[in-house]
N, C-alpha and C positions, 0 to 999 in steps of 0.2 A: 502492498500500499505506499511507503515512501516514498519506491523507486518510483511510483506512478503518479506521487505530486510534486517528486523534483522535476522528471519528465515532463508534468504540463506546465510548469511555473518556467522553465527553462525554454522550450518550446513556444510558451504564452512570452516572456519578453525577449525571444528572438526574432518572432513572426511582427510585435508594437515597434521593436527599435527599428525592423528592415522598411515598416511601412512609412515611419517619419521621414516630413518631408527635411530633407538638409537643404541648407541655405548654399548656393549657391554665389561666387562671388563675380562670374563672369555677367551676372543676370544682370539687364538693366533695370531702370528703377522708372515708374512713373515722377514725373517733376512739373511743378506750376513755377512762374518765372515773369518777372518783370525783366524787359530787356530793351535795351538803347542802343541802336547801328547804323548803320546808311542807309535801314528802309525807315529808320524812326525811331520811336519809341510805341512800344507795346506789350502785351500780356501772352504768353506762349502757355498751355498744358500740352504737357507732352509724354500722353500715357507708352506703356509701354505693352506691345503686342508680343512679343515672344521673347524667344532668348536672346533676340539678335536684333529685331524689329521694335522701333518708335515710331511715332507717328506725330508731329510737330502740329500742331491749329493754333493760328496766331492771329491778332488782331490790335490794329493800332493806327496810331497819326503817323503821316510822317509826308513824302514829296508826291509829286506823281507823274505824269509820262506825257512825251509827247513823241509822236510817232509817226516817220515818213515814209518813203518808198525803202529807202536804205540807210535808216538814221530811228537813235533812240534816244533819247535827252529824256532829263535827269533834274526834274527842279525840284526844291525844297527850302521851300518859304514859310518862314515860323508865322507867319501870321494870315496866311492863306492855305492853308495845310490840306492834304488828300486823306480816306483814310483809304486802311489796306485788310485782306483777310487772305490769311494761307493756308495751305495745307503740304504740308509735306514728310513724305513717309521716308526713312534711314533704317536700312541697313548696315549696320554695324559687323566690321567682318575681322578685327583685330584685338578685340577685349580679351581673348586669353593668352595670345603671347605678351601684351603690357605686363600682364599682371605675372605672366610667366618671370620677366624681366626686370619684377619690380616695381614697376610705374602703375600708377594711381588708376583706378578705376572709377573712386565716385561721380557724381554728375554724369556718370553715362559717359566719362571720356572713352575715347577714342578715333576712328578715323569709320569714315563711312561712306559712302553711295545715295546719293538723296535723287527724289524728283519734286521740285517744286509746284503747286498750280498756286499761284496767287493773283489777287485781284484787286484793283484799285481802282477808287472813285474820281472821276472830277475834285479840282479842290471847291474848298467850302467857297469863296468869293468866283463865282464860274468864269474860267479866262476861256480865251478860244484854242490856247493851243496845247492845256492841261485838261484830258478829257477820259470817262473811265478805260481802263485798258485790263488785257485777259494774258498773264504772262506764265510761259511753264517753260522749265529749264534741269537738265539732268545734271545732275555736279555732283566732283568727289569734294567732301571736305572733313573736319577734327574737329574735336567737340574736346576742350579740356578743361579741369576744375582750376578755379586759380587759388579761392581758400575755400573751406566748407559749405558756405554761400557761392559765389561768385565765380562763375565761368567765362568762358570765352568759345566764337564758333566762327568757322569761318568754313566757305567754299569757292568753289571757282568750277566754273562748267560752259556747256553753251544753251543756248533757249532761242524760245521762238514768241516775239510779243507783239500784240493786235490791239489796235484801237478799236473798240466796238460802236461807235458811232459812225466810223468812214469804214472798216472794216480791212484799214490797210497794213499789212503788219510787217515784221522786218524779225530777223538773226541779229541775233546778239551773245556777247561773251558775258557768261554771270559770274557777279562777283559778289561777296555780302560776308560782312563782317559783322558781329554783336557781341556783345557783353552781357550778362544776366545774372541780374539777383536772384538767387534758389527762395521760395517763400521755407520749402521744407527741409532740416536740417538731415541728409541720410544717411544713414552709421556708416554705409557704403565708402 
């Protein structure tokens, strides 16, 4: 009888310990951020979609676009801004290597491939050259933590922009840089 109880306890503890979810250091975290960068000032929610995938949902105020047949001009007037909304899925591909090298993985630090879809309104005080615009770009980027709550994110790639009023579009080099304050201090 004692052997049966001992066998049951050992089997039960093994099954319970095997079923426990262990924390994986390479897993991404869901973040909420206040951003300041080339696109303006905004708020971003970056939920974790999987072990290597997040999506940034951003909204804010910043500059607007003027699109010509083969030109794309960005104008940021502080007293006459435009609003923007964007979604950016990001696939992180090197987080395990970063950890193996002893580098930080907090605040979703790592290199990624991203696809941004961005919509900007015309400026608050309508101007003929700043209009509703849709931009789509594919880019390579990196995201790094500066401290427990601060991070920076930059990317470079290529995209296509279209003026939604005139249907004029153009290809453009995609470049972005932003500093972010993360509202939640992740333990990672």
